[in-house]
Structure formats: C-alpha cells, structure tokens
C-alpha positions in Angstrom: 0.0 0.0 0.0 1.4 3.4 -1.0 1.8 5.8 1.9 3.7 8.7 0.4 3.6 9.6 -3.3 5.6 12.4 -4.9 5.3 13.2 -8.6 7.5 15.8 -10.4 7.8 17.7 -7.1 9.5 21.2 -7.3 10.2 23.7 -4.6 11.7 27.1 -5.2 12.4 29.5 -2.4 12.2 33.2 -3.2 15.1 35.0 -1.4 16.6 38.5 -1.5 19.3 37.1 -3.7 16.9 35.6 -6.2 15.2 32.2 -6.4 16.7 29.1 -4.8 15.8 25.8 -6.4 15.6 23.4 -3.4 13.9 20.5 -5.2 13.5 19.7 -8.8 11.4 17.0 -10.5 11.4 14.6 -7.5 9.2 11.5 -8.0 9.1 8.8 -5.3 6.8 6.2 -3.9 7.1 5.0 -0.3 5.0 2.0 0.7 3.6 1.0 4.1 6.3 -0.4 6.4 9.2 0.9 4.2 12.3 2.3 6.0 13.5 5.0 3.5 16.8 6.9 4.0 17.5 10.1 2.2 21.2 10.7 1.7 23.1 13.5 -0.2 25.4 16.5 0.4 24.4 19.4 2.6 21.8 21.6 0.9 20.5 18.9 -1.5 16.9 19.1 -0.3 16.8 16.0 2.0 15.3 17.8 4.9 13.2 20.0 2.6 11.6 16.9 1.1 10.8 15.6 4.6 9.4 19.0 5.6 7.1 18.9 2.5 5.8 15.5 3.6 5.1 17.1 7.1 3.4 20.1 5.5 6.1 22.4 7.0 7.1 23.6 3.5 4.8 24.1 0.5 6.0 22.7 -2.9 5.8 25.1 -5.8 5.1 22.4 -8.4 4.1 18.8 -8.9 2.0 16.7 -6.5 2.5 15.1 -3.1 0.1 12.9 -1.1 0.4 11.3 2.3 -2.0 8.4 2.9 -3.8 9.5 -0.3 -4.5 13.0 0.9 -2.6 16.3 1.0 0.2 16.8 3.5 -2.0 19.4 5.3 -4.9 16.9 5.7 -2.5 14.2 6.8 -1.1 16.6 9.4 -4.6 17.3 10.7 -5.2 13.6 10.8 -2.0 13.2 12.9 -0.6 10.8 10.3 3.1 11.2 11.4 5.4 11.9 14.2 8.5 14.1 13.5 11.9 13.7 15.2 14.3 16.7 14.7 18.1 16.9 14.7 18.1 18.2 18.3 16.0 16.4 20.9 14.1 19.6 21.7 13.0 18.6 25.2 11.9 21.3 27.5 14.4 21.6 30.4 11.6 22.5 32.9 9.5 19.4 32.0 10.3 15.9 33.1 10.8 13.3 30.3 7.3 11.9 30.9 5.8 15.4 30.7 7.7 16.2 27.5 6.3 13.0 26.0 2.8 13.9 27.2 2.9 17.4 25.7 1.4 16.5 22.2 -1.2 14.3 24.0 -2.2 17.3 26.2 -2.6 19.4 23.1 -4.7 16.8 21.5 -7.0 16.6 24.5 -6.2 13.0 25.7 -7.3 12.3 29.3 -4.7 12.3 32.1 -5.0 8.6 32.5 -4.5 8.0 28.7 -1.5 10.4 28.7 0.2 8.4 31.5 -0.6 5.1 29.9 0.8 6.1 26.5 3.9 7.8 28.1 4.8 4.6 30.0 4.2 2.5 26.9 6.5 4.5 24.6 9.2 4.9 27.3 9.3 1.1 27.4 9.4 0.9 23.6 12.6 3.0 23.5 14.2 1.3 26.6 13.7 4.3 28.9 11.5 2.6 31.4 11.9 4.2 34.8 13.3 7.5 33.4 10.0 9.4 33.1 10.7 11.4 36.2 14.1 12.6 35.1 14.8 16.0 33.5 16.6 16.3 30.1 19.9 17.5 31.7 20.0 14.3 33.7 20.1 12.1 30.5 22.9 11.5 28.0 22.5 12.9 24.4 21.5 9.4 23.2 18.9 9.0 25.9 17.5 12.5 25.1 17.1 11.5 21.4 15.3 8.3 22.4 13.0 10.4 24.6 12.4 12.6 21.5 11.5 9.5 19.5 9.2 8.3 22.3 7.4 11.7 22.1 6.9 11.3 18.3 5.5 7.8 18.9 3.2 8.8 21.7 0.1 9.4 19.6 0.7 6.2 17.5 1.1 7.8 14.1 1.8 5.3 11.3 4.6 7.4 9.8 7.8 8.5 11.6 9.8 11.3 9.9 13.4 11.6 11.3 15.7 14.4 10.3 19.3 13.3 11.2 18.3 12.4 14.7 21.7 10.8 15.5 24.0 13.2 13.6 25.4 14.9 16.7 26.2 11.7 18.6 29.4 9.8 18.7 29.9 6.6 16.7 29.4 4.1 19.5 26.2 5.7 20.7 25.0 6.1 17.1 25.6 2.4 16.4 23.6 1.4 19.5 20.7 3.7 18.6 20.7 2.4 15.0 20.3 -1.2 16.4 17.5 0.0 18.7 15.8 1.9 16.0 15.7 -1.3 13.8 14.2 -3.2 16.7 11.6 -0.5 17.2 10.7 -0.5 13.5 10.4 -4.3 13.5 8.1 -4.2 16.6 5.9 -1.3 15.4 5.8 -1.7 11.6 5.9 2.0 11.2 6.8 3.6 7.8 10.0 5.6 8.4 11.6 8.5 6.4 15.1 9.1 7.7 17.5 11.9 6.7 21.3 11.1 7.1 24.7 12.1 5.9 26.2 8.7 6.8 26.5 6.0 4.1 26.9 3.2 6.6 23.9 4.4 8.6 21.7 4.6 5.5 22.7 1.2 4.3 22.3 -0.5 7.7 18.9 0.9 8.4 17.0 1.0 5.2 14.8 -1.1 2.9 15.2 1.7 0.3 18.0 4.4 0.0 17.2 7.6 -1.9 20.4 9.2 -3.2 20.1 13.0 -3.9 22.2 15.4 -5.9 23.4 18.9 -4.8 21.0 21.7 -5.3 18.6 21.7 -7.1 17.8 18.5 -5.2 17.1 15.7 -7.6 17.0 11.9 -7.0 20.0 10.3 -8.7 19.3 6.8 -7.5 16.8 4.7 -5.5 18.4 1.6 -4.1 16.2 -1.3 -2.9 18.1 -3.1 -0.2 18.5 -6.9 -0.5 19.6 -7.1 3.1 17.4 -9.2 5.5 15.2 -7.4 8.0 17.2 -8.9 10.9 20.5 -7.0 10.8 23.2 -7.4 13.4 25.9 -4.7 13.3 28.3 -7.3 11.9 26.3 -7.3 8.6 28.3 -4.1 7.8 31.4 -6.3 7.1 29.6 -8.5 4.5 30.2 -8.2 0.7 26.4 -7.4 0.2 26.6 -4.5 2.6 29.8 -3.2 1.0 28.4 -3.5 -2.5 25.3 -1.4 -1.5 27.5 1.2 0.2 29.6 1.4 -3.0 26.5 2.0 -5.1 25.4 4.8 -2.8 28.9 6.4 -3.1 28.7 6.1 -6.8 25.3 7.8 -6.9 26.6 10.6 -4.7 29.5 11.1 -7.1 27.3 11.0 -10.2 25.1 13.7 -8.6 28.1 15.9 -8.2 29.1 15.3 -11.8 25.8 16.6 -13.0 26.4 20.1 -11.6 
C-alpha cells in the first residue's frame, strides 16, 4: 500500500538574492512499512523533502500525497510523528511530561497520557526515566525520549531528520540497532535523513540518493539485506556493495552540476 507519493515535485524558495531551487522534479513512492533513508550532500533538499511531507514547506510544483490526501490533511489527521536533529525537550518538564505534551494538546485524558507515556518509554528502553529531566540524561537518551514523544500518539509514519547526527559513533551504532528493533516491533513507515552512508545502508529497505541543489533523485536503491541486521552485517560483501553504489550515486550527482 502506497503511503507517500511524490510526482515531479518542485520547490523554489524566493530569497533577496533571487530564487533558490531546493527540489526539482522529485518523484518517489514510499510503501507501508518501508524504511527509507535520504542521503546526499548538505543543501541537497533531503530535509526540505521531509518537511514537505510534514506540511512544514509548500512545494511550488508537482503533487505530493500522504495516505492518499494532501500533507496538510495528513497533518490534521495526525498521520506522522517528527523527530528533529536536536531532541528539543523542555528543560523544565520531566521526560514523561515532555512525551505527554502532544497528547495534552490533542486533549487526551490524564490517564491515557500516563498510559501512553509509559508504553513508549518502554518501547525506547527508557522505562523508569520518566521522572528525570533532560539534563539528567545523556545525548543518546534524550534522542530516544524525543523518538518516544513522536511515537506517543501512535502515528503510522515516523519522519526523522538526522536524529543521531550529533552523537558519537558508539552511541550512534547502539541507537541504530535499537531503531531497527523498534521498527520491527511497530511496523511504522519511516523516512530518515542522514549524511552517513553506513547508517543509510544499515537501516534502510530503500535508499534515496540525492544530488546537490537543485535537489534531484539520482538513484533509488532497494536493499536486498534481511530485516534482521546485526551490526556485523556491515562487514559482509552485500553491505559493502550497496555502500559502493550509494557512493557512486553521490559522485554521479556531483558530476551533474
């Protein structure tokens, strides 16, 4: 079942220095349960495309649907949760209260808020940390809390904009493993922006390689890797071959400038 459908999508920002072509002729289909990574150089439109899906940016051409409706309608229907680069937890609210915030806004009862907060904390392995404040948690734990908040209202789609980009490699590896387990348990459809080739290959069922501005798709790689992926899979010939194709796609994109 198709969840996200983009056809010939364009987005041009009007700036004081003239128009900036952020996306050009982007066509992509994302199906239910896909884990899709977007990779490309800085400024290639990865985050812009994610923001279009979330109705945070308005395309200037082409069509985009989320669950068969416009991104604005999908947002009103609470179709997705969004995880930003920074955890964005309020320092004056405990972790549980940060997770409950969208539920408060949506008018859930206090009992339901508590139940859902406990459920998602368990899901991201933060059980027992609901009473802590953000400054009492490591960077990796804060990002897990941010993911829990995005999961709290049980949206089918999870949009993640470089959520692990600022973390060290060991923590990042651990969170990549946990994210795959979370995806397997929840069967969410995930859109994930990254600059890391190994991260994109390790996590995804589909890797979308993008060119420098104006952002175009230079390759869409369907991963043949199994759903169960220990970190050691990164040493296999299959993994290395996909990583090589991603690298070639990134090079080809630069050559088109």
